[in-house]
C-alpha positions as CSV (number, residue, x, y, z in Angstrom):
1,M,-4.9,4.3,-18.4
2,I,-4.4,7.3,-16.0
3,L,-0.8,8.5,-15.8
4,E,0.2,9.8,-12.4
5,T,3.5,11.2,-11.2
6,P,5.3,9.3,-8.4
7,C,4.2,11.9,-5.9
8,E,0.5,11.6,-7.1
9,M,0.7,7.8,-6.8
10,A,2.1,8.1,-3.3
11,E,-0.5,10.6,-2.2
12,N,-3.4,8.6,-3.7
13,A,-2.1,5.4,-2.0
14,A,-2.0,7.3,1.3
15,K,-5.6,8.5,0.8
16,R,-6.7,4.9,0.1
17,F,-4.8,3.7,3.2
18,R,-6.5,6.4,5.4
19,K,-9.9,5.4,4.0
20,L,-9.2,1.7,4.9
21,R,-7.9,2.6,8.3
22,T,-10.9,4.7,9.2
23,A,-13.3,2.1,7.7
24,K,-11.7,-0.4,10.1
25,G,-12.3,2.0,13.0
26,V,-8.6,2.3,13.8
27,T,-7.3,5.6,15.1
28,L,-3.8,7.0,14.3
29,K,-2.8,6.5,17.9
30,D,-4.0,2.9,17.9
31,L,-2.2,2.2,14.7
32,S,0.9,3.7,16.1
33,V,0.8,1.5,19.1
34,R,0.0,-1.7,17.2
35,S,2.6,-1.1,14.5
36,G,5.4,0.5,16.5
37,V,5.6,3.3,13.9
38,P,5.5,6.8,15.4
39,Y,2.2,8.7,15.2
40,S,3.9,11.6,13.4
41,T,5.2,9.2,10.7
42,I,1.7,7.8,10.0
43,R,0.2,11.2,10.0
44,R,2.8,12.4,7.5
45,F,2.2,9.4,5.3
46,E,-1.6,10.0,5.3
47,S,-1.2,13.7,4.5
48,R,1.7,13.7,2.0
49,G,2.3,10.1,1.0
50,E,5.8,10.1,2.6
51,I,7.0,7.0,4.5
52,S,9.8,4.5,4.5
53,F,9.0,1.1,3.0
54,L,9.6,-0.7,6.3
55,S,7.2,1.6,8.1
56,L,4.6,1.0,5.4
57,V,5.0,-2.7,5.9
58,K,4.5,-2.4,9.6
59,I,1.4,-0.3,9.4
60,A,-0.1,-2.4,6.7
61,S,0.5,-5.5,8.8
62,A,-1.0,-3.9,11.9
63,L,-4.2,-3.3,9.9
64,G,-4.2,-6.9,8.8
65,E,-3.3,-6.1,5.2
66,D,-0.2,-8.3,5.0
67,Q,-1.4,-9.8,1.7
68,E,-1.3,-6.4,0.0
69,I,2.4,-6.1,0.8
70,T,3.2,-9.8,0.1
71,C,1.7,-9.5,-3.4
72,L,3.5,-6.3,-4.3
73,F,5.5,-6.7,-7.5
74,E,4.3,-10.3,-7.9
75,R,3.1,-10.0,-11.4
76,T,5.1,-12.2,-13.7
77,V,6.4,-11.2,-17.1
78,P,5.6,-13.6,-19.9
79,Q,8.7,-15.4,-21.3
80,T,7.2,-16.8,-24.5
81,I,4.5,-15.9,-27.0
82,E,2.6,-18.9,-25.8
83,E,2.4,-17.5,-22.3
84,V,1.2,-14.1,-23.7
85,I,-1.6,-15.9,-25.7
86,R,-2.5,-18.0,-22.7
87,E,-2.7,-15.0,-20.4
88,N,-4.9,-13.1,-22.9
89,R,-7.4,-16.0,-23.0
90,R,-8.1,-15.7,-19.3
């Protein structure tokens, strides 16, 4: 397991996002228009990992990545030992 600081996690997520955006052929300007998030905000996110959560949701949705946001923090915590055993068998 690689341990990252919160800043490193944000920067790495931003790098992955930029890679996804460019792979889909979407420019920063296009993404700004589609999402309603200012160009400068998206550029700051991609370079430093800094963005409000609502703006992140908007740009992810504009790229068609709604599911990534919808599943965020969805993992459930086992309540019983039986659930832990069942989960480990998968």
